[in-house]
Backbone atoms as SQL, in Angstrom:
CREATE TABLE atoms (id INTEGER PRIMARY KEY, chain TEXT, resi INTEGER, resn TEXT, atom TEXT, x REAL, y REAL, z REAL);
INSERT INTO atoms VALUES
  (1, 'A', 1, 'MET', 'N', 0.843, -1.173, 0.000),
  (2, 'A', 1, 'MET', 'CA', 0.000, 0.000, 0.000),
  (3, 'A', 1, 'MET', 'C', 0.889, 1.236, 0.000),
  (4, 'A', 2, 'ALA', 'N', 0.580, 2.204, -0.818),
  (5, 'A', 2, 'ALA', 'CA', 1.390, 3.412, -0.930),
  (6, 'A', 2, 'ALA', 'C', 1.153, 4.330, 0.258),
  (7, 'A', 3, 'ALA', 'N', 2.226, 4.903, 0.757),
  (8, 'A', 3, 'ALA', 'CA', 2.137, 5.842, 1.867),
  (9, 'A', 3, 'ALA', 'C', 1.964, 7.256, 1.321),
  (10, 'A', 4, 'ASP', 'N', 1.295, 8.092, 2.116),
  (11, 'A', 4, 'ASP', 'CA', 1.172, 9.500, 1.723),
  (12, 'A', 4, 'ASP', 'C', 2.548, 10.147, 1.798),
  (13, 'A', 5, 'VAL', 'N', 2.949, 10.765, 0.715),
  (14, 'A', 5, 'VAL', 'CA', 4.268, 11.376, 0.647),
  (15, 'A', 5, 'VAL', 'C', 4.104, 12.860, 0.376),
  (16, 'A', 6, 'THR', 'N', 4.780, 13.673, 1.143),
  (17, 'A', 6, 'THR', 'CA', 4.788, 15.102, 0.877),
  (18, 'A', 6, 'THR', 'C', 6.211, 15.521, 0.571),
  (19, 'A', 7, 'THR', 'N', 6.333, 16.497, -0.283),
  (20, 'A', 7, 'THR', 'CA', 7.651, 16.981, -0.657),
  (21, 'A', 7, 'THR', 'C', 7.676, 18.494, -0.552),
  (22, 'A', 8, 'ASP', 'N', 8.839, 19.059, -0.709),
  (23, 'A', 8, 'ASP', 'CA', 8.968, 20.510, -0.704),
  (24, 'A', 8, 'ASP', 'C', 8.355, 21.126, -1.961),
  (25, 'A', 9, 'ASN', 'N', 7.996, 20.295, -2.938),
  (26, 'A', 9, 'ASN', 'CA', 7.438, 20.778, -4.200),
  (27, 'A', 9, 'ASN', 'C', 5.919, 20.862, -4.185),
  (28, 'A', 10, 'ASP', 'N', 5.278, 20.525, -3.061),
  (29, 'A', 10, 'ASP', 'CA', 3.820, 20.590, -2.988),
  (30, 'A', 10, 'ASP', 'C', 3.358, 22.041, -3.163),
  (31, 'A', 11, 'ILE', 'N', 2.222, 22.209, -3.861),
  (32, 'A', 11, 'ILE', 'CA', 1.679, 23.539, -4.126),
  (33, 'A', 11, 'ILE', 'C', 0.363, 23.674, -3.364),
  (34, 'A', 12, 'ALA', 'N', 0.211, 24.760, -2.646),
  (35, 'A', 12, 'ALA', 'CA', -1.022, 25.017, -1.910),
  (36, 'A', 12, 'ALA', 'C', -2.134, 25.374, -2.888),
  (37, 'A', 13, 'ASP', 'N', -3.378, 25.030, -2.527),
  (38, 'A', 13, 'ASP', 'CA', -4.522, 25.315, -3.400),
  (39, 'A', 13, 'ASP', 'C', -4.624, 26.788, -3.748),
  (40, 'A', 14, 'GLU', 'N', -4.334, 27.664, -2.798),
  (41, 'A', 14, 'GLU', 'CA', -4.461, 29.096, -3.080),
  (42, 'A', 14, 'GLU', 'C', -3.388, 29.601, -4.044),
  (43, 'A', 15, 'ASP', 'N', -2.345, 28.810, -4.273),
  (44, 'A', 15, 'ASP', 'CA', -1.294, 29.193, -5.213),
  (45, 'A', 15, 'ASP', 'C', -1.591, 28.761, -6.649),
  (46, 'A', 16, 'LEU', 'N', -2.639, 27.966, -6.838),
  (47, 'A', 16, 'LEU', 'CA', -2.998, 27.491, -8.171),
  (48, 'A', 16, 'LEU', 'C', -3.777, 28.565, -8.921),
  (49, 'A', 17, 'GLU', 'N', -3.521, 28.680, -10.207),
  (50, 'A', 17, 'GLU', 'CA', -4.228, 29.637, -11.049),
  (51, 'A', 17, 'GLU', 'C', -5.051, 28.876, -12.076),
  (52, 'A', 18, 'PRO', 'N', -6.201, 29.416, -12.471),
  (53, 'A', 18, 'PRO', 'CA', -7.003, 28.742, -13.496),
  (54, 'A', 18, 'PRO', 'C', -6.258, 28.717, -14.825),
  (55, 'A', 19, 'VAL', 'N', -6.536, 27.677, -15.606),
  (56, 'A', 19, 'VAL', 'CA', -5.887, 27.573, -16.918),
  (57, 'A', 19, 'VAL', 'C', -6.559, 28.540, -17.889),
  (58, 'A', 20, 'ALA', 'N', -5.840, 28.899, -18.925),
  (59, 'A', 20, 'ALA', 'CA', -6.380, 29.789, -19.949),
  (60, 'A', 20, 'ALA', 'C', -7.539, 29.100, -20.662),
  (61, 'A', 21, 'GLU', 'N', -8.472, 29.890, -21.141),
  (62, 'A', 21, 'GLU', 'CA', -9.653, 29.353, -21.820),
  (63, 'A', 21, 'GLU', 'C', -9.278, 28.458, -23.002),
  (64, 'A', 22, 'GLN', 'N', -8.306, 28.880, -23.798),
  (65, 'A', 22, 'GLN', 'CA', -7.885, 28.080, -24.959),
  (66, 'A', 22, 'GLN', 'C', -7.294, 26.748, -24.515),
  (67, 'A', 23, 'THR', 'N', -6.508, 26.752, -23.455),
  (68, 'A', 23, 'THR', 'CA', -5.911, 25.519, -22.935),
  (69, 'A', 23, 'THR', 'C', -6.999, 24.585, -22.425),
  (70, 'A', 24, 'ALA', 'N', -7.984, 25.133, -21.726),
  (71, 'A', 24, 'ALA', 'CA', -9.088, 24.324, -21.213),
  (72, 'A', 24, 'ALA', 'C', -9.871, 23.696, -22.362),
  (73, 'A', 25, 'ARG', 'N', -10.133, 24.462, -23.404),
  (74, 'A', 25, 'ARG', 'CA', -10.866, 23.934, -24.566),
  (75, 'A', 25, 'ARG', 'C', -10.107, 22.777, -25.224),
  (76, 'A', 26, 'GLN', 'N', -8.811, 22.937, -25.385),
  (77, 'A', 26, 'GLN', 'CA', -8.006, 21.871, -25.984),
  (78, 'A', 26, 'GLN', 'C', -8.028, 20.624, -25.102),
  (79, 'A', 27, 'ALA', 'N', -7.915, 20.811, -23.806),
  (80, 'A', 27, 'ALA', 'CA', -7.944, 19.669, -22.879),
  (81, 'A', 27, 'ALA', 'C', -9.314, 18.993, -22.909),
  (82, 'A', 28, 'GLN', 'N', -10.382, 19.774, -22.999),
  (83, 'A', 28, 'GLN', 'CA', -11.725, 19.201, -23.087),
  (84, 'A', 28, 'GLN', 'C', -11.866, 18.318, -24.318),
  (85, 'A', 29, 'ARG', 'N', -11.314, 18.765, -25.426),
  (86, 'A', 29, 'ARG', 'CA', -11.391, 17.970, -26.666),
  (87, 'A', 29, 'ARG', 'C', -10.643, 16.647, -26.532),
  (88, 'A', 30, 'VAL', 'N', -9.466, 16.690, -25.913),
  (89, 'A', 30, 'VAL', 'CA', -8.682, 15.465, -25.738),
  (90, 'A', 30, 'VAL', 'C', -9.422, 14.493, -24.827),
  (91, 'A', 31, 'VAL', 'N', -9.950, 14.992, -23.720),
  (92, 'A', 31, 'VAL', 'CA', -10.690, 14.134, -22.790),
  (93, 'A', 31, 'VAL', 'C', -11.898, 13.533, -23.490),
  (94, 'A', 32, 'ALA', 'N', -12.638, 14.339, -24.230),
  (95, 'A', 32, 'ALA', 'CA', -13.826, 13.845, -24.936),
  (96, 'A', 32, 'ALA', 'C', -13.462, 12.769, -25.944),
  (97, 'A', 33, 'ALA', 'N', -12.325, 12.914, -26.603),
  (98, 'A', 33, 'ALA', 'CA', -11.918, 11.937, -27.613),
  (99, 'A', 33, 'ALA', 'C', -11.588, 10.579, -26.999),
  (100, 'A', 34, 'TYR', 'N', -11.071, 10.570, -25.786),
  (101, 'A', 34, 'TYR', 'CA', -10.632, 9.324, -25.175),
  (102, 'A', 34, 'TYR', 'C', -11.609, 8.740, -24.158),
  (103, 'A', 35, 'ALA', 'N', -12.626, 9.483, -23.767),
  (104, 'A', 35, 'ALA', 'CA', -13.599, 8.988, -22.790),
  (105, 'A', 35, 'ALA', 'C', -14.445, 7.875, -23.408),
  (106, 'A', 36, 'GLU', 'N', -14.802, 6.919, -22.579),
  (107, 'A', 36, 'GLU', 'CA', -15.621, 5.790, -23.032),
  (108, 'A', 36, 'GLU', 'C', -17.056, 6.214, -23.353),
  (109, 'A', 37, 'ASP', 'N', -17.601, 7.141, -22.560),
  (110, 'A', 37, 'ASP', 'CA', -18.962, 7.611, -22.777),
  (111, 'A', 37, 'ASP', 'C', -19.111, 9.003, -22.173),
  (112, 'A', 38, 'ALA', 'N', -20.306, 9.575, -22.306),
  (113, 'A', 38, 'ALA', 'CA', -20.541, 10.942, -21.834),
  (114, 'A', 38, 'ALA', 'C', -20.372, 11.068, -20.325),
  (115, 'A', 39, 'ASP', 'N', -20.800, 10.059, -19.565),
  (116, 'A', 39, 'ASP', 'CA', -20.662, 10.117, -18.108),
  (117, 'A', 39, 'ASP', 'C', -19.191, 10.151, -17.699),
  (118, 'A', 40, 'GLU', 'N', -18.383, 9.318, -18.331),
  (119, 'A', 40, 'GLU', 'CA', -16.954, 9.312, -18.026),
  (120, 'A', 40, 'GLU', 'C', -16.322, 10.644, -18.411),
  (121, 'A', 41, 'CYS', 'N', -16.727, 11.196, -19.532),
  (122, 'A', 41, 'CYS', 'CA', -16.201, 12.481, -19.983),
  (123, 'A', 41, 'CYS', 'C', -16.516, 13.562, -18.962),
  (124, 'A', 42, 'ARG', 'N', -17.774, 13.638, -18.518),
  (125, 'A', 42, 'ARG', 'CA', -18.161, 14.624, -17.508),
  (126, 'A', 42, 'ARG', 'C', -17.370, 14.456, -16.225),
  (127, 'A', 43, 'MET', 'N', -17.187, 13.204, -15.785),
  (128, 'A', 43, 'MET', 'CA', -16.457, 12.932, -14.555),
  (129, 'A', 43, 'MET', 'C', -15.004, 13.391, -14.674),
  (130, 'A', 44, 'LEU', 'N', -14.349, 13.049, -15.777),
  (131, 'A', 44, 'LEU', 'CA', -12.949, 13.421, -15.962),
  (132, 'A', 44, 'LEU', 'C', -12.778, 14.941, -16.067),
  (133, 'A', 45, 'LEU', 'N', -13.663, 15.597, -16.802),
  (134, 'A', 45, 'LEU', 'CA', -13.590, 17.049, -16.916),
  (135, 'A', 45, 'LEU', 'C', -13.778, 17.705, -15.551),
  (136, 'A', 46, 'SER', 'N', -14.694, 17.170, -14.767),
  (137, 'A', 46, 'SER', 'CA', -14.923, 17.704, -13.430),
  (138, 'A', 46, 'SER', 'C', -13.701, 17.507, -12.541),
  (139, 'A', 47, 'MET', 'N', -13.097, 16.334, -12.620),
  (140, 'A', 47, 'MET', 'CA', -11.904, 16.048, -11.813),
  (141, 'A', 47, 'MET', 'C', -10.757, 16.980, -12.181),
  (142, 'A', 48, 'LEU', 'N', -10.669, 17.329, -13.440),
  (143, 'A', 48, 'LEU', 'CA', -9.605, 18.218, -13.907),
  (144, 'A', 48, 'LEU', 'C', -9.946, 19.691, -13.673),
  (145, 'A', 49, 'GLY', 'N', -11.178, 19.962, -13.296),
  (146, 'A', 49, 'GLY', 'CA', -11.598, 21.340, -13.058),
  (147, 'A', 49, 'GLY', 'C', -11.818, 22.125, -14.332),
  (148, 'A', 50, 'ILE', 'N', -12.115, 21.424, -15.422),
  (149, 'A', 50, 'ILE', 'CA', -12.332, 22.087, -16.712),
  (150, 'A', 50, 'ILE', 'C', -13.663, 21.701, -17.312),
  (151, 'A', 51, 'GLY', 'N', -14.610, 21.373, -16.443),
  (152, 'A', 51, 'GLY', 'CA', -15.944, 20.994, -16.918),
  (153, 'A', 51, 'GLY', 'C', -16.638, 22.159, -17.557),
  (154, 'A', 52, 'PRO', 'N', -17.732, 21.900, -18.262),
  (155, 'A', 52, 'PRO', 'CA', -18.473, 22.973, -18.910),
  (156, 'A', 52, 'PRO', 'C', -19.029, 23.940, -17.868),
  (157, 'A', 53, 'THR', 'N', -19.079, 25.214, -18.217),
  (158, 'A', 53, 'THR', 'CA', -19.616, 26.218, -17.317),
  (159, 'A', 53, 'THR', 'C', -20.992, 26.641, -17.810),
  (160, 'A', 54, 'ASP', 'N', -21.801, 27.122, -16.905),
  (161, 'A', 54, 'ASP', 'CA', -23.147, 27.586, -17.251),
  (162, 'A', 54, 'ASP', 'C', -23.063, 28.965, -17.873),
  (163, 'A', 55, 'LYS', 'N', -23.248, 29.054, -19.190),
  (164, 'A', 55, 'LYS', 'CA', -23.099, 30.313, -19.923),
  (165, 'A', 55, 'LYS', 'C', -24.360, 31.170, -19.844),
  (166, 'A', 56, 'SER', 'N', -25.465, 30.648, -19.264),
  (167, 'A', 56, 'SER', 'CA', -26.736, 31.384, -19.246),
  (168, 'A', 56, 'SER', 'C', -26.768, 32.460, -18.169),
  (169, 'A', 57, 'ALA', 'N', -25.834, 32.440, -17.248),
  (170, 'A', 57, 'ALA', 'CA', -25.851, 33.419, -16.150),
  (171, 'A', 57, 'ALA', 'C', -25.339, 34.764, -16.577);
């Protein structure tokens, strides 16, 4: 069983910046191409933090 490992290279959540819109779109296309189905695609996009946003607001 793998042990939790921390290093000096860990990044705090508040230090993370959102990816550029173009980068997110490209990543969405790659995920969609390799996902088995729509549910898997949604799950992976959500895990990566690049899921679709509600444009109606």
